[in-house]
LORO-518253 format. One record per residue (C-alpha): residue number from 0; chain; x, y, z. Coordinates in pm, 1 decimal, padded with zeros to 6 digits, m for minus. Example, Ala and Ser with C-alpha at 12.3 -4.5 7.8 and 13.67 -1.06 7.14 Angstrom:
residues 2
rec pos=0; unit=A; x=01230.0; y=m00450.0; z=00780.0
rec pos=1; unit=A; x=01367.0; y=m00106.0; z=00714.0
//
This chain:
residues 316
rec pos=0; unit=A; x=11475.4; y=12155.2; z=20825.0
rec pos=1; unit=A; x=11348.2; y=12312.5; z=20503.1
rec pos=2; unit=A; x=11038.5; y=12193.2; z=20322.6
rec pos=3; unit=A; x=11103.2; y=11887.9; z=20105.7
rec pos=4; unit=A; x=10882.6; y=11774.9; z=19819.9
rec pos=5; unit=A; x=10877.8; y=11419.0; z=19690.6
rec pos=6; unit=A; x=10698.2; y=11247.7; z=19406.9
rec pos=7; unit=A; x=10733.3; y=10884.9; z=19300.8
rec pos=8; unit=A; x=10524.8; y=10615.6; z=19142.3
rec pos=9; unit=A; x=10478.0; y=10448.6; z=19480.5
rec pos=10; unit=A; x=10348.7; y=10740.7; z=19685.4
rec pos=11; unit=A; x=10151.7; y=11058.6; z=19621.6
rec pos=12; unit=A; x=10342.1; y=11387.0; z=19603.9
rec pos=13; unit=A; x=10400.5; y=11518.5; z=19954.5
rec pos=14; unit=A; x=10607.3; y=11758.7; z=20158.4
rec pos=15; unit=A; x=10752.8; y=11720.7; z=20505.8
rec pos=16; unit=A; x=10814.5; y=12018.7; z=20730.0
rec pos=17; unit=A; x=10854.7; y=12111.9; z=21098.6
rec pos=18; unit=A; x=10537.1; y=12095.3; z=21304.1
rec pos=19; unit=A; x=10383.4; y=12427.2; z=21413.0
rec pos=20; unit=A; x=10108.9; y=12535.5; z=21651.2
rec pos=21; unit=A; x=09876.7; y=12579.4; z=21353.2
rec pos=22; unit=A; x=09899.9; y=12202.0; z=21298.8
rec pos=23; unit=A; x=09776.2; y=12116.8; z=21650.5
rec pos=24; unit=A; x=09419.5; y=12014.2; z=21572.5
rec pos=25; unit=A; x=09510.1; y=11817.5; z=21258.8
rec pos=26; unit=A; x=09785.5; y=11624.2; z=21440.6
rec pos=27; unit=A; x=09556.5; y=11558.2; z=21735.7
rec pos=28; unit=A; x=09288.2; y=11413.7; z=21505.6
rec pos=29; unit=A; x=09535.7; y=11195.9; z=21312.9
rec pos=30; unit=A; x=09689.5; y=11068.9; z=21637.4
rec pos=31; unit=A; x=09348.0; y=10965.1; z=21766.8
rec pos=32; unit=A; x=09237.5; y=10805.6; z=21440.2
rec pos=33; unit=A; x=09562.1; y=10616.2; z=21381.9
rec pos=34; unit=A; x=09583.2; y=10466.1; z=21730.6
rec pos=35; unit=A; x=09212.3; y=10386.5; z=21748.3
rec pos=36; unit=A; x=09249.7; y=10202.5; z=21417.0
rec pos=37; unit=A; x=09557.5; y=10013.5; z=21542.8
rec pos=38; unit=A; x=09379.9; y=09908.4; z=21863.1
rec pos=39; unit=A; x=09079.7; y=09791.4; z=21663.0
rec pos=40; unit=A; x=09296.7; y=09566.5; z=21448.8
rec pos=41; unit=A; x=09474.8; y=09434.1; z=21758.3
rec pos=42; unit=A; x=09140.9; y=09367.6; z=21931.8
rec pos=43; unit=A; x=09248.2; y=09579.4; z=22229.3
rec pos=44; unit=A; x=08945.8; y=09803.8; z=22266.4
rec pos=45; unit=A; x=08805.1; y=09770.7; z=22619.5
rec pos=46; unit=A; x=08689.0; y=10130.1; z=22572.2
rec pos=47; unit=A; x=08720.9; y=10394.1; z=22304.8
rec pos=48; unit=A; x=09058.7; y=10564.7; z=22290.4
rec pos=49; unit=A; x=09041.9; y=10925.0; z=22402.6
rec pos=50; unit=A; x=09214.4; y=11216.7; z=22222.6
rec pos=51; unit=A; x=09527.9; y=11368.0; z=22366.2
rec pos=52; unit=A; x=09472.8; y=11658.2; z=22603.8
rec pos=53; unit=A; x=09517.6; y=12006.6; z=22465.1
rec pos=54; unit=A; x=09777.2; y=12084.4; z=22734.5
rec pos=55; unit=A; x=09984.9; y=11785.4; z=22628.5
rec pos=56; unit=A; x=09974.3; y=11888.0; z=22263.6
rec pos=57; unit=A; x=10040.3; y=12256.9; z=22329.0
rec pos=58; unit=A; x=10349.2; y=12185.8; z=22536.4
rec pos=59; unit=A; x=10475.2; y=11937.3; z=22275.7
rec pos=60; unit=A; x=10448.0; y=12195.8; z=22002.3
rec pos=61; unit=A; x=10626.5; y=12465.1; z=22199.9
rec pos=62; unit=A; x=10955.0; y=12273.2; z=22224.2
rec pos=63; unit=A; x=11259.2; y=12365.7; z=22011.4
rec pos=64; unit=A; x=11233.1; y=12040.8; z=21812.4
rec pos=65; unit=A; x=10861.9; y=11948.5; z=21826.8
rec pos=66; unit=A; x=10829.6; y=11715.5; z=21530.3
rec pos=67; unit=A; x=10739.7; y=11674.8; z=21164.0
rec pos=68; unit=A; x=10419.1; y=11680.1; z=20962.3
rec pos=69; unit=A; x=10362.6; y=11536.1; z=20617.6
rec pos=70; unit=A; x=10110.1; y=11695.5; z=20383.6
rec pos=71; unit=A; x=10000.9; y=11635.5; z=20025.4
rec pos=72; unit=A; x=09892.7; y=11994.7; z=19975.4
rec pos=73; unit=A; x=09855.4; y=12312.5; z=20182.6
rec pos=74; unit=A; x=09664.4; y=12219.9; z=20494.3
rec pos=75; unit=A; x=09623.0; y=11854.1; z=20389.4
rec pos=76; unit=A; x=09818.3; y=11688.4; z=20669.2
rec pos=77; unit=A; x=09818.7; y=11308.6; z=20652.7
rec pos=78; unit=A; x=10097.5; y=11211.1; z=20891.9
rec pos=79; unit=A; x=10314.4; y=11330.2; z=21179.0
rec pos=80; unit=A; x=10589.0; y=11228.9; z=21418.3
rec pos=81; unit=A; x=10719.6; y=11387.1; z=21736.7
rec pos=82; unit=A; x=11094.3; y=11431.2; z=21783.9
rec pos=83; unit=A; x=11280.2; y=11468.4; z=22111.8
rec pos=84; unit=A; x=11615.8; y=11638.7; z=22136.8
rec pos=85; unit=A; x=11801.4; y=11527.1; z=22450.6
rec pos=86; unit=A; x=12153.6; y=11653.6; z=22387.8
rec pos=87; unit=A; x=12344.7; y=11392.8; z=22187.0
rec pos=88; unit=A; x=12043.0; y=11159.4; z=22193.6
rec pos=89; unit=A; x=11763.0; y=11204.9; z=21941.8
rec pos=90; unit=A; x=11446.7; y=11013.9; z=22032.6
rec pos=91; unit=A; x=11165.6; y=10954.7; z=21786.4
rec pos=92; unit=A; x=10835.2; y=10972.1; z=21968.5
rec pos=93; unit=A; x=10476.7; y=10894.8; z=21876.8
rec pos=94; unit=A; x=10389.6; y=10897.2; z=21508.0
rec pos=95; unit=A; x=10093.6; y=10818.1; z=21288.4
rec pos=96; unit=A; x=09935.0; y=10835.6; z=20945.2
rec pos=97; unit=A; x=09565.7; y=10886.2; z=20875.6
rec pos=98; unit=A; x=09421.6; y=10532.7; z=20840.7
rec pos=99; unit=A; x=09279.4; y=10583.9; z=20490.3
rec pos=100; unit=A; x=09624.9; y=10697.9; z=20371.7
rec pos=101; unit=A; x=09824.6; y=10410.0; z=20516.3
rec pos=102; unit=A; x=10004.8; y=10160.6; z=20294.3
rec pos=103; unit=A; x=10136.5; y=10423.3; z=20050.9
rec pos=104; unit=A; x=10481.2; y=10481.9; z=20201.2
rec pos=105; unit=A; x=10384.6; y=10794.3; z=20394.5
rec pos=106; unit=A; x=10475.7; y=10642.6; z=20731.5
rec pos=107; unit=A; x=10825.6; y=10567.3; z=20610.5
rec pos=108; unit=A; x=10852.0; y=10920.4; z=20471.7
rec pos=109; unit=A; x=10756.7; y=11098.8; z=20791.8
rec pos=110; unit=A; x=10982.2; y=10873.5; z=21003.3
rec pos=111; unit=A; x=11277.3; y=10936.7; z=20771.2
rec pos=112; unit=A; x=11213.8; y=11311.9; z=20792.2
rec pos=113; unit=A; x=11203.2; y=11294.0; z=21172.4
rec pos=114; unit=A; x=11532.4; y=11105.1; z=21187.1
rec pos=115; unit=A; x=11690.4; y=11355.4; z=20945.3
rec pos=116; unit=A; x=11575.5; y=11641.6; z=21168.7
rec pos=117; unit=A; x=11744.2; y=11486.1; z=21471.1
rec pos=118; unit=A; x=12066.4; y=11424.0; z=21278.2
rec pos=119; unit=A; x=12067.6; y=11784.9; z=21158.7
rec pos=120; unit=A; x=12023.3; y=11895.6; z=21521.0
rec pos=121; unit=A; x=12354.1; y=11724.2; z=21602.3
rec pos=122; unit=A; x=12232.4; y=11398.6; z=21756.5
rec pos=123; unit=A; x=12490.6; y=11120.7; z=21727.2
rec pos=124; unit=A; x=12261.0; y=10846.2; z=21858.6
rec pos=125; unit=A; x=11902.9; y=10797.1; z=21739.8
rec pos=126; unit=A; x=11654.0; y=10576.2; z=21919.3
rec pos=127; unit=A; x=11289.4; y=10486.7; z=21961.5
rec pos=128; unit=A; x=11080.9; y=10216.6; z=22122.7
rec pos=129; unit=A; x=10803.2; y=10025.8; z=21951.7
rec pos=130; unit=A; x=10560.9; y=09739.7; z=22010.7
rec pos=131; unit=A; x=10732.0; y=09400.2; z=21965.3
rec pos=132; unit=A; x=10423.2; y=09243.0; z=21806.4
rec pos=133; unit=A; x=10441.6; y=09472.0; z=21503.4
rec pos=134; unit=A; x=10674.3; y=09296.6; z=21258.7
rec pos=135; unit=A; x=10585.2; y=09553.3; z=20996.7
rec pos=136; unit=A; x=10709.9; y=09839.3; z=21213.6
rec pos=137; unit=A; x=11025.3; y=09650.8; z=21313.3
rec pos=138; unit=A; x=11107.1; y=09589.0; z=20947.4
rec pos=139; unit=A; x=11042.7; y=09952.8; z=20857.7
rec pos=140; unit=A; x=11268.8; y=10090.7; z=21130.0
rec pos=141; unit=A; x=11538.3; y=09838.3; z=21037.3
rec pos=142; unit=A; x=11530.2; y=09949.7; z=20673.9
rec pos=143; unit=A; x=11574.2; y=10307.6; z=20794.5
rec pos=144; unit=A; x=11898.5; y=10218.0; z=20970.8
rec pos=145; unit=A; x=11789.0; y=10138.8; z=21327.4
rec pos=146; unit=A; x=11888.5; y=09811.9; z=21495.4
rec pos=147; unit=A; x=11659.1; y=09615.6; z=21727.7
rec pos=148; unit=A; x=11889.1; y=09578.6; z=22025.8
rec pos=149; unit=A; x=11704.2; y=09504.8; z=22349.2
rec pos=150; unit=A; x=11363.0; y=09491.0; z=22509.4
rec pos=151; unit=A; x=11246.2; y=09758.0; z=22750.1
rec pos=152; unit=A; x=11016.2; y=09615.2; z=23016.9
rec pos=153; unit=A; x=10766.0; y=09841.4; z=23190.2
rec pos=154; unit=A; x=10756.6; y=09724.9; z=23551.3
rec pos=155; unit=A; x=10459.8; y=09816.1; z=23767.7
rec pos=156; unit=A; x=10435.6; y=09807.3; z=24146.5
rec pos=157; unit=A; x=10507.1; y=09968.9; z=24481.8
rec pos=158; unit=A; x=10855.6; y=10034.9; z=24610.1
rec pos=159; unit=A; x=10948.4; y=09929.8; z=24959.6
rec pos=160; unit=A; x=10979.4; y=10229.5; z=25186.5
rec pos=161; unit=A; x=11267.3; y=10209.1; z=25438.8
rec pos=162; unit=A; x=11163.1; y=10532.1; z=25617.4
rec pos=163; unit=A; x=10949.1; y=10838.6; z=25572.6
rec pos=164; unit=A; x=11257.7; y=11060.0; z=25556.3
rec pos=165; unit=A; x=11324.3; y=11205.0; z=25212.3
rec pos=166; unit=A; x=11632.7; y=11383.4; z=25084.7
rec pos=167; unit=A; x=11534.1; y=11473.6; z=24727.8
rec pos=168; unit=A; x=11486.4; y=11820.1; z=24586.0
rec pos=169; unit=A; x=11219.9; y=11906.6; z=24329.7
rec pos=170; unit=A; x=11400.3; y=12021.7; z=24015.0
rec pos=171; unit=A; x=11296.9; y=12346.3; z=23847.7
rec pos=172; unit=A; x=11608.0; y=12439.0; z=23649.9
rec pos=173; unit=A; x=11982.9; y=12396.2; z=23642.8
rec pos=174; unit=A; x=12247.5; y=12154.6; z=23513.5
rec pos=175; unit=A; x=12195.4; y=11862.1; z=23752.7
rec pos=176; unit=A; x=12011.9; y=11641.2; z=23502.0
rec pos=177; unit=A; x=12264.7; y=11709.2; z=23227.8
rec pos=178; unit=A; x=12552.0; y=11641.6; z=23467.7
rec pos=179; unit=A; x=12414.9; y=11302.0; z=23568.8
rec pos=180; unit=A; x=12291.2; y=11209.9; z=23221.2
rec pos=181; unit=A; x=12616.5; y=11291.3; z=23042.6
rec pos=182; unit=A; x=12810.8; y=11080.1; z=23291.6
rec pos=183; unit=A; x=12591.6; y=10778.9; z=23209.5
rec pos=184; unit=A; x=12583.6; y=10841.8; z=22833.6
rec pos=185; unit=A; x=12807.3; y=11101.5; z=22664.7
rec pos=186; unit=A; x=12615.4; y=11419.8; z=22588.0
rec pos=187; unit=A; x=12279.2; y=11299.8; z=22723.3
rec pos=188; unit=A; x=12063.2; y=11585.4; z=22851.9
rec pos=189; unit=A; x=11716.3; y=11478.8; z=22976.8
rec pos=190; unit=A; x=11629.5; y=11834.1; z=23086.2
rec pos=191; unit=A; x=11377.3; y=11887.8; z=22799.1
rec pos=192; unit=A; x=11176.0; y=11588.6; z=22921.8
rec pos=193; unit=A; x=11169.0; y=11734.2; z=23272.3
rec pos=194; unit=A; x=11072.9; y=12076.4; z=23141.7
rec pos=195; unit=A; x=10785.1; y=11924.5; z=22944.1
rec pos=196; unit=A; x=10639.9; y=11761.4; z=23257.8
rec pos=197; unit=A; x=10665.8; y=12093.2; z=23444.6
rec pos=198; unit=A; x=10512.7; y=12301.8; z=23165.3
rec pos=199; unit=A; x=10227.0; y=12054.7; z=23127.1
rec pos=200; unit=A; x=10176.0; y=12047.8; z=23506.9
rec pos=201; unit=A; x=10184.1; y=11670.1; z=23473.5
rec pos=202; unit=A; x=10433.3; y=11568.5; z=23740.0
rec pos=203; unit=A; x=10772.6; y=11655.5; z=23885.1
rec pos=204; unit=A; x=11142.2; y=11576.8; z=23865.9
rec pos=205; unit=A; x=11325.5; y=11468.5; z=24179.1
rec pos=206; unit=A; x=11700.8; y=11512.3; z=24224.9
rec pos=207; unit=A; x=11926.3; y=11361.9; z=24493.0
rec pos=208; unit=A; x=12269.3; y=11479.2; z=24606.0
rec pos=209; unit=A; x=12552.7; y=11297.9; z=24778.3
rec pos=210; unit=A; x=12846.3; y=11492.5; z=24927.2
rec pos=211; unit=A; x=12701.2; y=11811.4; z=24780.2
rec pos=212; unit=A; x=12697.9; y=11688.0; z=24419.0
rec pos=213; unit=A; x=12400.7; y=11564.3; z=24210.5
rec pos=214; unit=A; x=12384.2; y=11184.6; z=24221.8
rec pos=215; unit=A; x=12046.9; y=11078.8; z=24078.3
rec pos=216; unit=A; x=11728.1; y=11207.6; z=23920.2
rec pos=217; unit=A; x=11384.1; y=11078.2; z=23826.4
rec pos=218; unit=A; x=11132.0; y=11245.7; z=23595.4
rec pos=219; unit=A; x=10786.5; y=11138.2; z=23714.1
rec pos=220; unit=A; x=10466.1; y=11178.6; z=23511.4
rec pos=221; unit=A; x=10143.3; y=11153.8; z=23705.2
rec pos=222; unit=A; x=09889.8; y=11295.9; z=23459.9
rec pos=223; unit=A; x=09766.7; y=11101.2; z=23157.5
rec pos=224; unit=A; x=09829.5; y=11229.4; z=22807.6
rec pos=225; unit=A; x=09473.4; y=11150.6; z=22700.0
rec pos=226; unit=A; x=09142.8; y=11302.7; z=22806.4
rec pos=227; unit=A; x=08919.5; y=11137.7; z=23067.5
rec pos=228; unit=A; x=09185.2; y=10879.8; z=23156.0
rec pos=229; unit=A; x=09290.1; y=10778.7; z=23505.2
rec pos=230; unit=A; x=09654.2; y=10721.4; z=23600.7
rec pos=231; unit=A; x=09699.9; y=10563.5; z=23942.2
rec pos=232; unit=A; x=10081.6; y=10535.3; z=23924.6
rec pos=233; unit=A; x=10367.2; y=10771.3; z=23851.7
rec pos=234; unit=A; x=10553.8; y=10673.3; z=23535.1
rec pos=235; unit=A; x=10930.1; y=10723.9; z=23534.4
rec pos=236; unit=A; x=10988.6; y=10886.8; z=23197.2
rec pos=237; unit=A; x=11363.0; y=10907.3; z=23254.9
rec pos=238; unit=A; x=11588.4; y=10839.0; z=23550.3
rec pos=239; unit=A; x=11956.0; y=10798.3; z=23617.9
rec pos=240; unit=A; x=12189.1; y=10729.8; z=23907.5
rec pos=241; unit=A; x=12567.3; y=10770.1; z=23913.2
rec pos=242; unit=A; x=12769.8; y=10451.1; z=23977.1
rec pos=243; unit=A; x=12915.8; y=10612.6; z=24290.2
rec pos=244; unit=A; x=12562.3; y=10641.1; z=24431.8
rec pos=245; unit=A; x=12426.5; y=10303.7; z=24312.5
rec pos=246; unit=A; x=12415.3; y=10171.1; z=24670.5
rec pos=247; unit=A; x=12157.9; y=10442.2; z=24745.8
rec pos=248; unit=A; x=11925.2; y=10352.1; z=24456.7
rec pos=249; unit=A; x=11687.6; y=10137.4; z=24669.6
rec pos=250; unit=A; x=11648.3; y=10433.4; z=24905.4
rec pos=251; unit=A; x=11589.0; y=10672.0; z=24615.7
rec pos=252; unit=A; x=11324.5; y=10435.2; z=24483.9
rec pos=253; unit=A; x=11160.6; y=10425.4; z=24823.9
rec pos=254; unit=A; x=11157.3; y=10804.7; z=24834.8
rec pos=255; unit=A; x=10987.0; y=10810.7; z=24494.6
rec pos=256; unit=A; x=10715.9; y=10592.0; z=24650.8
rec pos=257; unit=A; x=10681.6; y=10837.9; z=24939.6
rec pos=258; unit=A; x=10642.9; y=11120.0; z=24688.3
rec pos=259; unit=A; x=10389.0; y=10916.3; z=24489.0
rec pos=260; unit=A; x=10177.1; y=10861.3; z=24799.2
rec pos=261; unit=A; x=10194.9; y=11229.7; z=24887.6
rec pos=262; unit=A; x=10048.8; y=11303.6; z=24544.2
rec pos=263; unit=A; x=09769.6; y=11046.9; z=24573.4
rec pos=264; unit=A; x=09936.9; y=10782.0; z=24357.2
rec pos=265; unit=A; x=09946.8; y=10412.9; z=24440.6
rec pos=266; unit=A; x=10291.3; y=10324.9; z=24306.3
rec pos=267; unit=A; x=10540.4; y=10351.7; z=24023.6
rec pos=268; unit=A; x=10595.9; y=10231.1; z=23669.2
rec pos=269; unit=A; x=10962.7; y=10182.6; z=23579.2
rec pos=270; unit=A; x=11109.0; y=10121.1; z=23232.9
rec pos=271; unit=A; x=11398.1; y=09878.1; z=23270.8
rec pos=272; unit=A; x=11596.6; y=09773.7; z=22966.4
rec pos=273; unit=A; x=11707.5; y=09410.3; z=22942.9
rec pos=274; unit=A; x=12062.1; y=09534.2; z=22879.9
rec pos=275; unit=A; x=12057.3; y=09624.5; z=23251.5
rec pos=276; unit=A; x=12001.6; y=09270.4; z=23374.0
rec pos=277; unit=A; x=12111.9; y=09331.4; z=23734.1
rec pos=278; unit=A; x=11878.2; y=09629.4; z=23762.9
rec pos=279; unit=A; x=11595.1; y=09424.0; z=23614.4
rec pos=280; unit=A; x=11650.2; y=09139.1; z=23862.7
rec pos=281; unit=A; x=11660.5; y=09383.2; z=24153.3
rec pos=282; unit=A; x=11339.6; y=09549.8; z=24031.3
rec pos=283; unit=A; x=11155.7; y=09217.7; z=24008.3
rec pos=284; unit=A; x=11289.4; y=09103.7; z=24345.5
rec pos=285; unit=A; x=11152.9; y=09427.3; z=24493.5
rec pos=286; unit=A; x=10804.0; y=09310.3; z=24396.7
rec pos=287; unit=A; x=10747.4; y=09486.4; z=24065.9
rec pos=288; unit=A; x=10571.3; y=09304.0; z=23783.3
rec pos=289; unit=A; x=10629.1; y=09334.1; z=23407.7
rec pos=290; unit=A; x=10312.3; y=09459.7; z=23238.1
rec pos=291; unit=A; x=10428.5; y=09593.2; z=22899.0
rec pos=292; unit=A; x=10720.1; y=09535.7; z=22663.2
rec pos=293; unit=A; x=10884.9; y=09752.6; z=22399.3
rec pos=294; unit=A; x=11164.6; y=09689.7; z=22150.8
rec pos=295; unit=A; x=11440.9; y=09950.4; z=22161.7
rec pos=296; unit=A; x=11564.7; y=10043.4; z=21814.4
rec pos=297; unit=A; x=11895.4; y=10233.5; z=21801.1
rec pos=298; unit=A; x=12136.3; y=10384.2; z=21552.6
rec pos=299; unit=A; x=12467.8; y=10474.1; z=21714.5
rec pos=300; unit=A; x=12606.5; y=10396.7; z=22058.3
rec pos=301; unit=A; x=12414.4; y=10179.3; z=22303.7
rec pos=302; unit=A; x=12236.3; y=10377.1; z=22573.6
rec pos=303; unit=A; x=12439.7; y=10325.8; z=22885.4
rec pos=304; unit=A; x=12657.7; y=10045.8; z=23017.4
rec pos=305; unit=A; x=12493.2; y=09717.1; z=23122.3
rec pos=306; unit=A; x=12556.5; y=09796.3; z=23490.0
rec pos=307; unit=A; x=12430.0; y=10154.4; z=23467.2
rec pos=308; unit=A; x=12113.4; y=10277.3; z=23635.3
rec pos=309; unit=A; x=11961.7; y=10460.7; z=23340.5
rec pos=310; unit=A; x=11591.5; y=10447.9; z=23255.0
rec pos=311; unit=A; x=11434.3; y=10585.1; z=22938.5
rec pos=312; unit=A; x=11087.4; y=10496.0; z=22819.7
rec pos=313; unit=A; x=10866.2; y=10555.5; z=22519.0
rec pos=314; unit=A; x=10845.4; y=10930.9; z=22473.2
rec pos=315; unit=A; x=10541.1; y=11094.8; z=22320.4
//
């Protein structure tokens, strides 16, 4: 995406452009300030929010489609958003505007630029997840062409373990994730999310095979994105299971728990979308509890059939 300058009576003159490594410190500071300010207004400050780790930021900025920054002059960055390119799916990640510059239309501008970047990259479906209590954000995303479709529920707990035998392989490269993902949603390729976890040394991706063919995967993050923060559970950032292997999903889940224990983690956090009502019921019946909710906003095709085992959560 080329640089774009805008000037109107409602907002100061600004430009949006692709994020670069030189923007790392400015984006890191804005991210911390924006989310600390949001938490303060929501009265959710049990402790001060910590900045993102340098490893997390460095890996984010080394991806082919890292994100967008908005600046009002050379070096005067006021806003940012991360973009995730997963084949045909473009996912808008974390975004923020410096608190003193909010309310001037800059948030809308940087979001619009991020969505344009994903469209230009060939994404036919655009999506993000946001907090349901923020009516302002829901209205903004709606005006930008995204529909509020379903809730994603983050379920927290320990999977039942049928045996200590495991059959997964730890993914390092290859087409297995793309093969499974594209079967569940045309063109979906979650490999960049798995590569990010590997490059950040933040977790691992497990892959299962049935009859010699890839049948399921789970991208597990075990390291927090923020400094001096503890994470006792593995978070499933993305997971999928082919319909032909759905009967094995409880076993796969149990094997994820075995892996979590081997890495010193207590349990798992699973993002289950309410579109997948059978999967949600099975997850709750397995003893998991809902601890967070997100609204999924989408432009384009819905992400997977209602009976599919496909998990996608809030990306950075």
